[in-house]
C-alpha positions in Angstrom: -3.9 -17.1 41.2 -2.2 -13.8 40.6 -2.0 -12.8 36.9 1.5 -11.7 35.8 1.3 -9.2 32.9 4.3 -8.0 31.0 4.3 -4.8 28.9 6.2 -4.3 25.7 6.2 -0.7 24.4 6.9 0.7 20.9 10.0 2.7 20.9 9.6 6.4 20.4 5.8 6.4 21.2 5.0 8.6 24.2 1.4 7.5 24.0 2.5 3.9 24.6 4.1 4.9 27.8 1.1 6.8 28.9 -1.3 4.0 28.1 1.0 1.4 29.8 0.9 3.4 33.0 -2.9 3.6 33.0 -3.4 -0.1 32.1 -0.9 -1.2 34.7 -2.7 0.7 37.4 -6.0 -1.0 36.4 -4.3 -4.4 36.5 -2.6 -3.8 39.8 -5.9 -2.7 41.3 -7.3 -6.1 40.2 -4.5 -7.9 42.0 -2.2 -8.5 39.1 1.6 -7.9 39.0 3.3 -6.0 36.2 6.7 -6.5 34.5 8.6 -4.4 32.0 11.9 -4.6 30.1 14.8 -2.4 31.5 14.4 0.3 28.9 10.8 0.8 30.0 11.4 0.7 33.8 10.5 4.4 34.3 7.2 4.1 32.3 5.5 2.0 35.1 6.8 2.9 38.5 6.9 -0.1 40.8 6.9 -2.7 38.0 9.2 -5.7 38.1 12.1 -5.3 35.7 13.2 -8.3 33.7 15.5 -8.9 30.8 14.2 -9.8 27.3 15.6 -13.4 27.7 13.8 -13.8 31.1 10.5 -12.3 30.1 8.7 -15.4 28.8 9.0 -17.5 32.0 8.2 -14.4 34.2 4.8 -13.6 32.9 1.4 -15.1 32.0 0.3 -12.5 29.4 2.3 -10.0 27.3 0.5 -6.7 26.5 2.0 -5.2 23.4 1.4 -1.5 22.9 2.5 -0.5 19.4 2.2 -1.8 15.8 2.7 -5.2 14.2 6.5 -4.9 14.2 6.4 -4.6 18.0 4.0 -7.4 18.2 6.3 -9.7 16.2 9.2 -8.8 18.4 7.1 -9.6 21.4 6.1 -13.0 19.9 9.8 -13.8 19.4 10.4 -13.3 23.2 7.5 -15.2 24.7 5.6 -17.4 22.2 7.9 -20.4 22.8 6.8 -20.3 26.5 3.1 -20.4 25.5 2.4 -16.9 26.7 -0.6 -15.3 25.0 -0.2 -11.8 23.5 -2.7 -8.9 23.9 -2.1 -6.3 21.2 -3.1 -2.6 21.3 -2.5 -0.9 17.9 -0.6 2.3 18.1 0.8 1.9 14.6 -0.5 2.5 11.1 -2.0 -0.8 10.1 -2.3 -3.3 13.0 -3.3 -6.6 11.6 -2.3 -8.6 14.6 -2.6 -5.8 17.2 -6.4 -5.8 17.0 -7.5 -3.5 19.8 -7.7 0.3 19.4 -6.4 2.6 22.2 -10.0 3.6 23.0 -10.9 -0.1 23.6 -7.8 -1.0 25.6 -9.1 -0.4 29.1 -12.3 -2.3 28.7 -10.5 -5.2 26.9 -7.9 -5.4 29.7 -10.8 -5.6 32.2 -12.2 -8.5 30.2 -8.8 -10.2 29.9 -8.2 -10.0 33.7 -11.7 -11.4 34.3 -11.1 -14.3 31.9 -13.7 -13.2 29.4 -11.4 -12.8 26.4 -11.0 -15.9 24.2 -7.5 -16.9 23.2 -6.8 -18.4 19.7 -3.8 -20.4 18.5 -2.0 -19.9 15.2 0.7 -22.0 13.7 4.3 -20.6 13.5 7.3 -21.6 11.3 10.5 -23.2 12.6 13.3 -22.4 10.3 16.7 -24.2 10.5 19.7 -23.2 8.4 21.8 -26.0 6.9 25.3 -25.9 5.5 26.4 -26.8 1.9 26.8 -30.4 3.2 23.3 -30.4 4.7 24.4 -30.2 8.4 22.8 -27.7 10.8 25.1 -24.6 11.3 25.8 -22.8 14.5 22.7 -20.6 14.3 19.6 -21.5 16.4 16.4 -22.5 14.8 14.3 -19.4 14.4 10.5 -19.1 14.8 8.3 -17.0 12.5 4.8 -15.7 13.1 4.4 -14.3 9.6 7.0 -15.6 7.1 10.5 -16.6 6.1 11.8 -14.8 3.0 14.7 -15.6 0.7 15.8 -12.6 -1.4 18.9 -11.1 -2.9 19.1 -7.4 -2.3 22.5 -6.3 -3.4 22.2 -7.1 -7.2 19.0 -7.1 -9.2 19.2 -10.5 -10.8 17.2 -13.8 -10.7 17.9 -16.4 -8.0 17.9 -20.2 -8.4 16.1 -21.7 -5.5 15.5 -25.5 -5.4 12.4 -26.5 -3.3 11.5 -30.0 -2.0 8.6 -31.1 0.1 9.2 -34.2 2.2 12.1 -35.0 0.0 10.1 -34.8 -3.3 11.3 -32.2 -5.8 8.8 -29.4 -6.4 10.8 -27.1 -8.7 13.8 -24.9 -9.1 12.4 -21.4 -9.0 14.0 -18.7 -11.1 12.7 -15.6 -9.3 13.5 -12.6 -7.2 12.9 -14.8 -4.2 10.6 -17.1 -2.2 8.2 -16.4 0.7 7.2 -19.2 3.1 4.2 -17.9 5.0 1.8 -19.0 7.8 -1.9 -18.2 7.6 -1.2 -15.2 9.8 1.4 -14.0 7.4 -0.8 -14.5 4.3 -2.0 -10.9 4.6 1.5 -9.6 4.7 4.3 -9.8 2.1 3.0 -12.9 0.4 -0.3 -11.1 -0.3 1.6 -8.4 -2.1 3.4 -11.1 -4.1 0.1 -12.6 -5.3 -0.4 -15.3 -2.7 -3.8 -16.4 -1.3 -5.4 -15.1 1.8 -5.8 -17.9 4.4 -8.1 -17.6 7.4 -6.0 -17.8 10.7 -7.5 -21.2 11.7 -6.4 -23.0 8.5 -3.7 -25.6 9.2 -1.5 -24.9 6.2 1.6 -23.0 4.9 2.1 -21.1 1.7 5.2 -20.8 -0.5 4.9 -17.8 -2.9 7.6 -16.9 -5.6 8.5 -13.3 -5.9 8.3 -12.2 -9.5 9.0 -15.7 -11.0 10.5 -15.8 -14.5 8.4 -18.9 -15.3 4.7 -18.0 -15.5 3.6 -21.5 -14.4 5.3 -21.0 -11.0 2.4 -20.1 -8.7 1.8 -20.0 -4.9 1.7 -23.5 -3.3 -0.3 -24.4 -0.3 0.8 -27.4 1.7 0.1 -29.1 5.0 2.0 -27.7 8.0 3.4 -31.0 9.2 5.4 -31.4 6.0 9.1 -30.7 5.8 10.0 -28.0 3.2 13.6 -27.6 2.1 14.8 -24.7 0.0 18.4 -24.8 -1.3 20.3 -21.8 -2.6 21.3 -23.0 -6.1 22.4 -19.5 -7.2 26.0 -18.6 -7.8 26.1 -16.1 -4.9 24.6 -15.7 -1.5 20.9 -14.9 -0.7 19.4 -13.2 2.3 17.1 -15.0 4.7 14.8 -12.7 6.7 12.5 -13.9 9.5 9.4 -11.8 10.2 11.3 -8.7 8.9 13.1 -8.8 12.3 16.1 -11.0 11.8 18.4 -11.7 8.9 21.1 -14.1 7.8 23.2 -14.6 4.7 22.7 -18.0 3.1 25.7 -19.1 1.1 25.5 -20.8 -2.3 24.7 -24.4 -1.8 23.3 -23.9 1.7 19.6 -24.5 2.5 16.8 -23.9 5.0 14.4 -26.4 6.4 11.0 -25.1 7.3 8.6 -27.0 9.6 5.7 -26.1 11.9 7.0 -24.8 15.2 6.1 -27.0 18.2 4.5 -24.2 20.2 1.8 -22.2 18.4 1.3 -18.5 18.7 -1.4 -17.7 21.3 -3.2 -14.3 20.9 -6.3 -12.7 22.4 -8.9 -12.8 19.6 -10.0 -9.6 17.9 -13.5 -8.4 18.7 -14.0 -7.6 14.9 -13.2 -11.1 13.7 -10.8 -11.8 10.8 -13.0 -10.5 8.0 -13.8 -7.4 10.0 -10.1 -6.6 10.2 -9.8 -7.2 6.4 -12.7 -4.8 5.7 -11.2 -2.2 8.0 -7.5 -2.5 7.0 -7.7 -3.5 3.4 -11.2 -2.4 2.3 -11.9 -6.1 1.8 -15.0 -6.7 -0.4 -15.6 -3.0 -1.2 -16.6 -2.1 -4.7 -14.0 0.0 -6.4 -15.4 3.1 -8.1 
């Protein structure tokens, strides 16, 4: 069966275009077909051009050449279709784009030969509900890393009521709340004092941002639970999904967070999770 590989390139990175051309040649020589988005049509001559909305059904693998932001955008395009992502890091950090440019060609050879393992990670499904509790005319959004509620226009505390499976947790007086997957536990929630979860843990984390009450601490809960967070503040708050998409949540409106039906599928890092932590965050190193 012919492997269909899509390419997603980081904007403004000439090296992404150069690498895409060389990897595409390697794949075509192995009998694969290659697809790109319209804006990258000239990067890989002869590649099939598909729109962003048609990309998921058109490919078997998405190769992301860029940083974590590009990877998250790619996941939003194809993860609902079960398409695994292969990430080559051309950015500064690269937590979920595990392969270096120097490793890309050999890794693509292994991928095409079926030698690279694929792992699955849970995602969030976030639904916005009106003041009356009804879904509004905004599609449910999926998140690889996190859903964040904050207020950015005025520096004042928010009131955010949280319930788990209908049971009251607390009303958080804080600068905001982060709901994170294990993948996102090394992102914003880590900076806010949340725990690090290994990617295979079946759990979610809710972390308050600068809570006014010292007893409000991060909460880990099972992923099949239903988390509701209502904006009990006087004014609107901002909902941000994976740092890629935002929506204003009116006073009295709420979000419902569940586990997404389709997990994120990614090609596993050769370094392993703790290898990435040691490399990217100096995990376990003694501070002098």
